C-alpha angles and dihedrals in degrees: 000000000000114000121236110268095221116058120216119260092226105101092205089065091057097061094088134018131174126190127182125188150119118322095239138129090249091056090048091056093046094047093045088057091045090051090051091051090047091050091049091051096042113035138031107222132150124259094264095050090045090052092047093053092045093050093047091050091048091050094049091049093044091050089055091053093045101042116015099074102024094127096046142022117304117277136184136296134198128216117198121187120187136171128200104200093186091061097026091235128148115200123191125187129186117191133182136177096226126116119271117231119192109236112258089226139354091235116128112228124209091265109017144037104062101100101097091039090052095048090047091052094047101043129060087228130015125179131175116199109188128183138160090266100045150320132250123200114196121194124187125194119188130195095042106145119207121266111279094049119108112270111159097228117135124231088237093077106117136170108253098193 
């Protein structure tokens, strides 16, 4: 499923979004842009916080593409975005139906192995719940005031991918 390119102007419609589609690099790029549009329409965060959330989402989605279906043909993934305005909390969840494999080591290679460390550093909470029938990555970002609050991000911020 490809998300609509133009988000609604009704803020109540931005509180929760769910996308389901192929676990592919094309989907990652489309959903990253959708998540950025959703963030812009929903919360008022500074440039650094916006970039942190975007990077963590991209990493969770990319990990799904790279790892979830490595022993079989590609499957699906789900991206869930939610916002609790009362507590100023953004929650993002990425789920797949692939098979979880415990990492052989926690060593970081020259080119791989930094994804969970990165998501943990960027989010206020990061959990990875892996099973034989799928994995769920949950990211929580606190102190995200609702749209309309002062946030210091310029309108020139654009996705470059």
